[in-house]
C-alpha positions in Angstrom: -84.8 120.3 -44.3 -81.2 120.1 -43.5 -79.4 117.1 -44.6 -76.9 115.6 -42.2 -73.6 114.7 -43.8 -72.4 111.1 -42.9 -70.9 108.1 -44.5 -73.1 106.5 -46.9 -72.8 102.7 -47.7 -74.1 101.2 -51.0 -76.9 99.5 -48.9 -78.0 103.1 -47.7 -78.1 104.2 -51.3 -80.1 101.3 -52.6 -82.6 101.8 -49.6 -83.1 105.4 -50.4 -83.3 105.0 -54.3 -86.0 102.3 -53.6 -87.9 104.5 -51.3 -88.0 107.4 -53.7 -89.7 105.3 -56.3 -92.9 105.0 -54.3 -95.8 107.3 -54.8 -95.3 110.2 -52.4 -96.7 113.7 -51.7 -95.2 116.9 -53.0 -93.2 117.6 -50.0 -91.7 114.0 -49.8 -90.9 114.1 -53.5 -89.0 117.3 -52.9 -86.9 115.8 -50.1 -86.2 112.7 -52.1 -85.1 114.8 -55.1 -82.6 116.7 -52.9 -81.3 113.3 -51.5 -81.0 111.9 -55.0 -79.0 115.1 -56.1 -76.9 114.9 -53.1 -75.9 111.3 -53.8 -75.2 112.1 -57.5 -72.8 114.9 -56.4 -70.9 112.9 -53.8 -67.4 111.4 -54.7 -68.4 107.9 -54.4 -66.0 105.2 -55.7 -66.9 101.6 -55.3 -65.2 98.4 -56.0 -64.6 95.1 -54.1 -62.0 96.6 -51.9 -62.7 100.2 -51.0 -65.6 102.7 -50.7 -64.3 106.4 -50.5 -66.6 109.3 -49.7 -65.7 113.0 -49.7 -67.7 114.7 -47.2 -68.7 118.4 -47.3 -65.7 119.5 -45.1 -63.2 117.7 -47.5 -62.2 115.1 -45.0 -61.7 112.1 -47.1 -62.8 108.9 -45.3 -62.0 105.2 -46.2 -63.9 102.0 -45.4 -61.8 99.1 -46.4 -63.5 95.9 -47.2 -61.4 92.8 -47.1 -62.2 89.9 -49.5 -60.6 87.8 -46.8 -62.0 88.5 -43.5 -59.7 85.9 -41.9 -56.6 87.7 -43.3 -57.7 91.0 -41.9 -58.4 89.5 -38.6 -55.0 87.9 -38.3 -53.3 91.0 -39.2 -55.1 93.0 -36.5 -54.3 90.3 -33.9 -50.6 90.3 -35.0 -50.2 94.1 -34.8 -52.0 94.6 -31.6 -51.3 91.7 -29.2 -47.7 91.4 -29.9 -47.0 95.2 -29.9 -48.8 95.7 -26.6 -48.1 92.7 -24.4 -44.6 91.5 -25.6 -41.7 92.3 -23.3 -39.2 94.8 -24.6 -35.3 94.7 -25.0 -34.9 95.6 -21.2 -36.3 92.2 -20.0 -33.9 90.4 -22.0 -30.8 92.5 -21.5 -29.7 90.9 -18.3 -27.1 88.1 -17.4 -28.0 84.8 -18.8 -28.6 83.0 -15.3 -30.9 85.9 -14.3 -32.9 85.7 -17.6 -33.3 81.9 -17.1 -34.9 82.5 -13.7 -36.8 85.6 -14.9 -38.5 83.7 -17.6 -40.1 81.1 -15.3 -43.8 81.7 -14.9 -43.9 84.0 -18.1 -45.9 83.1 -21.2 -44.5 82.0 -24.5 -46.8 82.8 -27.3 -46.9 81.6 -30.7 -49.4 83.1 -33.1 -50.3 80.7 -36.0 -50.9 81.9 -39.7 -54.6 81.6 -38.8 -54.4 84.0 -35.9 -54.7 81.2 -33.3 -52.7 81.9 -30.0 -50.7 78.8 -28.9 -49.7 79.7 -25.4 -47.9 78.0 -22.4 -46.3 79.1 -19.2 -42.5 78.6 -19.0 -41.7 76.2 -16.2 -38.1 75.0 -16.9 -35.1 76.6 -18.5 -31.3 76.1 -18.8 -28.7 78.8 -19.1 -25.7 78.6 -21.6 -23.3 81.2 -20.9 -21.3 81.5 -24.0 -17.4 81.1 -24.4 -16.5 79.7 -20.9 -19.3 77.3 -20.8 -18.4 74.1 -22.5 -22.0 72.9 -22.7 -23.0 76.0 -24.9 -23.1 75.8 -28.7 -21.2 79.0 -28.8 -18.3 77.8 -26.6 -15.9 77.7 -29.5 -17.1 81.0 -31.1 -19.6 82.4 -33.6 -20.7 80.2 -36.5 -23.5 80.3 -39.2 -25.4 77.8 -37.1 -25.2 79.6 -33.7 -25.2 83.4 -35.0 -28.5 84.0 -33.2 -26.7 83.4 -29.9 -24.6 86.6 -30.6 -27.4 88.7 -31.6 -29.3 91.3 -29.4 -31.0 90.0 -26.3 -34.4 88.7 -27.0 -33.5 87.0 -30.3 -34.9 83.5 -30.9 -32.1 80.7 -31.5 -33.8 77.6 -32.9 -31.6 74.7 -33.8 -32.1 71.1 -35.2 -31.4 68.0 -33.3 -32.2 64.5 -34.5 -34.7 65.9 -36.9 -36.5 67.9 -34.0 -36.2 71.5 -32.9 -35.2 73.3 -29.8 -35.7 76.9 -28.8 -33.4 79.4 -27.0 -33.6 83.1 -26.4 -30.4 85.2 -26.4 -29.5 87.2 -23.2 -26.9 89.7 -22.3 -23.4 88.5 -23.0 -21.8 87.2 -26.3 -23.0 83.8 -27.2 -25.2 83.4 -24.1 -28.8 82.1 -24.4 -31.5 80.4 -22.3 -32.9 77.1 -23.6 -36.7 76.7 -22.9 -37.1 73.2 -21.7 -40.6 72.8 -20.7 -44.2 74.7 -20.6 -47.5 74.3 -19.1 -50.0 74.5 -21.9 -52.5 77.3 -21.3 -54.3 78.3 -24.5 -55.7 76.1 -27.4 -54.6 72.9 -26.1 -56.7 70.8 -28.6 -54.7 72.6 -31.4 -51.3 71.6 -29.7 -52.5 68.1 -29.6 -53.1 68.1 -33.2 -49.6 69.3 -33.9 -48.0 66.7 -31.7 -50.1 64.1 -33.4 -48.6 64.9 -36.8 -45.4 63.1 -35.6 -47.3 60.4 -33.7 -50.7 60.0 -35.4 -53.6 58.8 -33.1 -51.5 59.0 -30.0 -53.4 60.5 -27.1 -51.8 63.3 -25.2 -52.6 64.6 -21.6 -51.9 68.3 -21.3 -49.0 67.9 -19.0 -47.3 65.6 -21.7 -47.4 68.2 -24.5 -44.7 70.4 -23.7 -42.5 68.7 -21.1 -39.2 68.7 -23.0 -37.6 71.3 -25.5 -38.5 69.4 -28.6 -41.9 68.7 -27.5 -42.8 72.2 -26.9 -41.6 73.1 -30.3 -43.8 70.6 -31.9 -46.8 71.7 -29.8 -46.3 75.3 -30.8 -45.2 74.8 -34.4 -41.9 76.5 -33.6 -39.5 75.7 -36.6 -36.0 76.9 -37.5 -37.2 78.3 -40.9 -39.9 80.3 -39.4 -38.6 81.4 -35.9 -34.7 81.3 -35.8 -33.4 84.8 -35.6 -36.6 86.5 -35.0 -36.5 89.5 -32.6 -39.0 88.6 -30.0 -39.4 92.2 -28.8 -41.0 92.9 -32.2 -42.1 89.7 -33.8 -45.6 88.9 -34.7 -45.0 85.3 -34.8 -43.7 84.6 -31.4 -43.0 86.6 -28.2 -43.1 86.4 -24.3 -45.8 88.0 -22.2 -46.1 88.6 -18.5 -47.4 85.8 -16.2 -46.9 84.7 -12.7 -44.2 86.0 -10.5 -42.4 82.9 -9.0 -40.8 83.4 -5.6 -37.2 82.2 -5.4 -37.9 79.5 -2.9 -40.0 77.7 -5.5 -37.1 77.8 -8.1 -35.1 74.6 -8.2 -31.4 74.9 -9.3 -29.8 71.8 -10.7 -27.5 70.4 -13.2 -28.5 70.5 -17.0 -29.6 67.6 -19.1 -27.8 65.6 -21.6 -24.5 67.6 -21.8 -21.9 64.7 -20.9 -19.4 66.4 -23.2 -19.3 69.6 -21.1 -16.5 68.3 -18.9 -16.1 70.3 -15.7 -19.4 72.1 -16.7 -21.6 69.0 -16.4 -22.6 69.6 -12.9 -23.0 73.3 -12.8 -26.4 74.2 -11.4 -27.7 76.0 -14.6 -31.1 74.4 -14.9 -34.0 76.0 -13.3 -37.6 74.8 -12.7 -40.8 75.4 -10.8 -40.8 73.2 -7.8 -44.1 71.0 -7.9 -45.0 71.7 -11.4 -46.0 68.3 -13.2 -45.0 69.8 -16.5 -41.2 69.8 -15.8 -39.4 67.4 -18.1 -37.0 65.9 -15.4 -37.1 66.2 -11.6 -34.0 66.4 -9.5 -35.2 65.3 -6.0 -31.8 65.9 -4.3 -31.7 69.4 -5.7 -35.3 70.1 -4.5 -34.2 69.4 -1.0 -31.3 72.1 -1.3 -33.1 74.6 -3.5 -33.1 77.1 -0.7 -29.3 77.3 -0.9 -29.6 79.2 -4.2 -32.1 81.8 -3.0 -30.9 85.2 -4.2 
């Protein structure tokens, strides 16, 4: 009888060995003997991590057994989802104002250490244009704090403000970056609520209240300077941008940015953008909404 070569696990071996101990006829005994002999001659190495089998054709195969299934799962998720869905460099390599508008409707994904996707649709952004822009952190040039703003387009720039964090993404142009102001929560909202409640224990949150501000979205997605600042979002396994909805120009409101009273003549520049009618926007500008069609490109 021809014995078919295939991967043999420890369970298979034990089953075969137990079977051959039963009283059988001469023919069956002969077959069992051959199987035992084949098993003994196989190159089988077993430990808690790996079983290697050398088949007849010398094609070494390996079955990796992880002692921590959760770790193995997280690694697989990180290596597949971020690599296949994340936008590449070409998406970010555009003028800051264009990137700020292009990000609307796209999904920001934060993958936790446990492999959980915390995800929200970007609904509000602000553009900071670098040196000429007196509202930008990079207005006076490059420093250790704002270095990420001068790195390749698609680099995360996270900074502290009053013990909270805010997240930006660098664009084309020295010192230019887009501030993410608000998200509409999409995936694993209960986990976002738990993260927000670390700062305000017991407080109930509605979904539209979780990420309707730059610091709020960082809390909800566990975005910190230590973990995310200077990450290349085109390659990161911790945070990236995925495709989402295409937002038509006539749904994008152009208005002045928030809390930059120090920016002199740049205070009133219409460099904040949000999706009209979305309840997760941090602050509405009714006057700008009436005139939003003036800025259709």
